[in-house]
TORDOVO-470215 format. One line per 10 residues: number of its first residue (from 1); for each residue x negated, y negated, z of N, C-alpha, C. Coordinates in steps of 0.1 Angstrom, whole numbers. Layout:
<vogus>
NUM> X,Y,Z,X,Y,Z,X,Y,Z; ...;
</vogus>
This chain:
<vogus>
1> -288,1048,147,-279,1053,157,-279,1068,157; -276,1074,168,-275,1088,170,-261,1093,169; -260,1106,166,-246,1112,165,-243,1118,178; -231,1115,183,-227,1121,196,-220,1135,194; -216,1141,204,-210,1155,203,-197,1155,196; -190,1144,195,-177,1144,188,-178,1141,173; -191,1139,169,-193,1137,155,-194,1122,151; -191,1113,161,-192,1099,158,-206,1094,162; -208,1082,159,-221,1076,162,-220,1069,175; -231,1071,184,-231,1064,196,-231,1049,194;
11> -224,1042,203,-223,1027,202,-211,1023,193; -205,1032,185,-194,1029,176,-183,1038,180; -171,1032,182,-160,1040,185,-156,1048,173; -158,1061,174,-154,1070,163,-140,1074,164; -135,1079,153,-121,1083,152,-117,1093,163; -126,1103,165,-124,1113,175,-122,1107,189; -129,1097,192,-128,1091,206,-114,1085,208; -109,1078,198,-96,1072,199,-85,1082,200; -86,1093,192,-76,1104,193,-76,1111,206; -88,1112,213,-89,1119,225,-82,1111,236;
21> -81,1098,235,-75,1090,245,-60,1088,243; -55,1090,231,-41,1088,228,-32,1096,236; -34,1109,238,-24,1117,246,-23,1111,261; -34,1107,266,-34,1102,280,-25,1089,280; -26,1080,271,-18,1069,270,-3,1072,268; -1,1082,259,13,1087,257,19,1093,270; 12,1100,277,17,1106,290,19,1095,300; 11,1085,300,13,1074,310,25,1066,306; 27,1064,293,40,1056,289,52,1065,292; 51,1078,290,62,1087,294,65,1087,309;
31> 54,1086,317,56,1086,331,63,1073,335; 59,1062,329,66,1049,332,81,1049,328; 84,1055,317,98,1057,313,106,1065,323; 100,1076,327,106,1085,336,108,1078,350; 98,1070,354,100,1063,367,111,1053,366; 113,1047,354,124,1038,353,138,1045,352; 138,1057,346,150,1065,344,154,1072,357; 144,1076,365,146,1084,377,140,1076,389; 146,1065,393,140,1057,404,139,1064,417; 147,1073,420,147,1081,433,134,1089,434;
41> 128,1093,423,116,1101,422,104,1093,419; 105,1080,418,94,1072,414,81,1074,422; 82,1074,435,70,1076,443,64,1090,441; 72,1100,441,67,1114,439,61,1116,425; 67,1109,415,61,1110,402,48,1104,401; 46,1093,408,33,1086,408,22,1095,414; 26,1102,425,16,1110,432,13,1123,424; 24,1129,419,22,1142,412,16,1140,398; 17,1129,392,12,1127,379,-3,1128,378; -10,1124,388,-24,1125,389,-29,1139,392;
51> -20,1148,396,-24,1162,400,-20,1173,390; -11,1170,381,-5,1181,374,-6,1179,359; -12,1188,352,-12,1188,337,1,1192,332; 9,1200,339,22,1203,335,31,1191,334; 30,1183,345,38,1170,345,34,1161,334; 21,1160,332,15,1151,322,21,1156,308; 22,1169,306,28,1174,293,42,1170,292; 50,1171,303,64,1167,303,65,1152,300; 56,1144,306,57,1129,304,54,1126,289; 44,1133,284,40,1131,270,52,1134,260;
61> 58,1146,263,69,1150,255,81,1140,256; 83,1135,268,94,1126,271,92,1113,263; 79,1108,263,76,1096,255,78,1098,240; 73,1109,235,75,1112,221,90,1113,217; 98,1120,225,112,1121,222,120,1108,224; 116,1100,234,122,1087,236,119,1077,225; 107,1077,220,103,1068,209,111,1072,197; 112,1085,194,119,1089,182,134,1086,183; 140,1088,195,154,1085,197,156,1070,195; 148,1062,201,149,1047,199,148,1043,185;
71> 139,1049,178,137,1045,163,150,1049,156; 155,1061,158,167,1065,151,179,1057,155; 180,1052,167,192,1044,171,191,1030,165; 179,1026,161,178,1013,154,181,1013,139; 181,1025,134,184,1027,119,199,1025,117; 202,1017,106,216,1015,103,223,1028,98; 236,1029,99,243,1040,93,245,1052,103; 252,1062,98,255,1074,106,247,1086,101; 237,1084,93,230,1095,87,223,1104,98; 219,1097,108,211,1104,119,219,1109,131;
81> 232,1109,130,241,1111,141,238,1125,148; 236,1135,140,233,1148,146,219,1148,152; 210,1142,146,196,1141,152,196,1133,164; 204,1122,165,204,1114,177,210,1122,188; 220,1129,186,226,1138,197,215,1148,201; 208,1154,192,198,1164,195,187,1157,204; 182,1145,200,172,1139,208,177,1134,222; 189,1130,222,195,1127,235,195,1139,244; 198,1151,239,198,1163,246,184,1167,251; 175,1165,242,161,1168,245,156,1159,256;
91> 159,1146,256,155,1137,266,161,1141,280; 174,1144,279,181,1149,291,175,1162,297; 171,1171,288,165,1183,293,151,1181,299; 144,1172,293,131,1169,299,132,1162,313; 142,1153,314,145,1147,327,148,1157,337; 157,1167,333,160,1178,342,148,1186,346; 139,1189,337,127,1197,340,118,1189,350; 117,1176,348,109,1168,357,115,1167,371; 128,1166,372,135,1166,385,132,1180,392; 134,1191,384,132,1204,390,117,1205,394;
101> 108,1201,386,94,1202,390,91,1194,403; 96,1182,404,94,1174,416,100,1181,428; 112,1187,427,118,1194,438,110,1206,442; 104,1213,433,96,1224,437,82,1220,443; 78,1208,441,65,1203,446,67,1194,458; 79,1193,463,83,1184,474,75,1186,487; 72,1198,490,65,1201,502,51,1195,503; 45,1193,491,31,1188,491,31,1173,490; 43,1167,488,43,1152,486,50,1145,498; 44,1135,504,51,1128,514,63,1120,509;
111> 73,1118,517,85,1111,514,82,1096,510;
</vogus>
């Protein structure tokens, strides 16, 4: 077998290949979460997601924060109370950023 440019062998999924695809999947899951959370912007989000690296970054950050928040909410006890509030704030701020982004891009997107 030959070695490809990422250091893995051709024909075998190398570790680098899986890591390169992970952010795309994270951004897509974040987009799905945002579409559920912001149904009024669902169509615009779908259109803009394919055009914008900035929006993809927000989607990825939203997925990461949401997963962390959900994990903390499942843990028993009050030990994470301050962190839960912090992650709720982070999720809300990302949602606000996404809404603002969509509003600034509204001229380019059909209703």
